[in-house]
N, C-alpha and C positions, 0 to 999 in steps of 0.2 A: 798198887791198886787199892782203892777204898773198899772196905768190907760193907756189903749192902745188908740192910735189914732183911729178915726172912720174908717179909711181905712186899719186897721190892724187886724190880728188874731194871736193868739199864736198857732203855728204849733207844734204838738206833734211828736217827732221823735221816731224811733224804740227803742232807748235806754232810753226812758222815759223823756228826756229833752223837754222843751217847748221853742220855739224860736219865739219871736214876729217879724212879717214880714208882709209887705203889700202883698196882694194876687197877684198883678201884678208882683212883684219881683220873686215869686216862680213859676209862670206859665211856663216860658221858661225852667226851670229845669225839670218841671213835664212832659211837652209834647215834649221836645227835639226839634229836627230839624223841626218838623211840624210847630212850632211857626214861623219859618222863612218864611213860605209860606202863612201864614194867615195874613190878614190885622191887623196892630197894634191896630186899633180902635175896631175890632172884639174881639181881645184878651182882651183888656182893659174892654170892656163892659161885656164880659162873666165872667171875674174874679170878676168884681164889683157885678154882679148879684149873683154869688156864695157867695161872702162875705156878701152881704145883706141878703141872705137866712139864713146863719148860725148866723149872728149877730142879725138880727131883727126878723126873723120868728121863729127861733129855740132858740133864746136867749143865744147863746153860744159865749164865748170869746176865746175859744180854740177848736181846731179840729185836728184830726189826718190827716196826709198827705193822707192816703188812702181814707178817707171820702171826703176830698177836691177834690182829683183827680176824684173820682167817680162822684161827683156832676158836676165838670167841664166838664167831658166827656159827661154827659147827656145834658148839656146846649149846647155844641158845636154840638152834634149830632142833637139836635133840630133845629140848624141853618143850618143843611145840611152838616156838616163836620164829617168825620170819623177819629177821633184822639184818639190814645191810649197813655197812659203814657209810658214813656221810660222804657224798661225793664232793670233790673240790668244786667250788662254785666258780663259774667263769663270768667275767664282767659283761659279756655280750648276751648271755642267756638270762631271761627273766627268772627270778626266784620262784619256784613252785610254791603253792599253798602248802604250808607245813602240815596242817591237820585238817582233814575233811571229815565232818561228822554227819551221821545219818541216824534217824530214830526208828528202830525196829517196831516200836508200838504204832507209829503212823502207818507203816507198811501193813501191819496186821489189821489195823482198822480199815484201810483201803481195800483189803481183800476179805473182809468179814463175810461176804455173801458166799464165797466158795472156800473159805478157810485156807488150808494149805495148797489146794489146787491152784489158786491165784497168787498165793503168797510167794512161792519160790520164783516164778517168773518176774514178779515185781522186785524181789530182792536182787536178782541178777541185773535187772535194768538199773536199779539204784547203784549197785556196785560199779557197773560200767560208766554211769554218769559221773560218779565220784572220782573215777580214775582219769577223767578228761583233763583235769588240771595238773596231772602228775604229782599227786601229794606224796609226802614222805610217810604219813600215817593215815590210815583209814580207821575211823572210830565209829563203831556201831553201838549205840546205847539202847537200853531197855530190853535186853534179851529175856530176862525172867518174866516180865509182864507180858511181853510179846508171846512167849511160849504158852503161858496160862490162858491168854486170849484165844490163841489158835486151837488149843486142846479143849478149851471150855472148862477149865478146872479152876476152882477157888483156892485149892491148896496144892502144893507141889506133890506130884506122885510119879510113878514109874513112866507113865505116858509123857509127862512133862520132861523127864530126863531124856527120854528117847528123842523127843522133838528138839530139845536143846542141842543134843549131840548131832542130829541131822542138820540143823541150821548152821552150826559151826563147821561141820564137814563140807556142807554145800558152799559156804563162803570161801573156805580154803581152796576147794576145787576150782571154783569160778576165778578166784584170784590167780591161781597157778596157770589157768588157761588164758588169761588176758596178757596182752603184749607188755603192758607197763606194770603188771602185777608183781613181778619179781623185784621191782625197785622200791616197794613201799612195805610198811609193816601193817599188819591187821590187828586191831584191838577190838574185842567184843565184850561189852559189859552189860 
């Protein structure tokens, strides 16, 4: 048997082969486009943690791709990310839109008369509309500016941080409650 580098595992494929590879190399393939929206350092540390778990804590030199993906998803979920492994695409199903973007600043402007009273229902409607195409990634841009606009602040303060946290919690809750929400990743910038 070949001695693997300390940063590698042998990944068992569906056809029974074992391919030695570093965990970081396969992460992008396993979580797809969601990897583009995560910080490279987060991905590196998460994959290293999973590798350490299998090599040192479980004493394994090889692991199935499914086991690795399951462990990686748990680690990323623990860090606050909802990432699912890329599904195998079928020839008969149309490819979903990879990334659907929405601008939080536009929603804040549309609700400026009632501030947060009208903002949250608009946000939920936008999230539901965005999920219609079964995207892999939902990207909401302009959080910081949106928060300052709703709060009416020129500089970031404690009220801004509170509203920031409420918007993110609301998005997570709405996504968890939607039928297709579990199959996509949420990115708020």
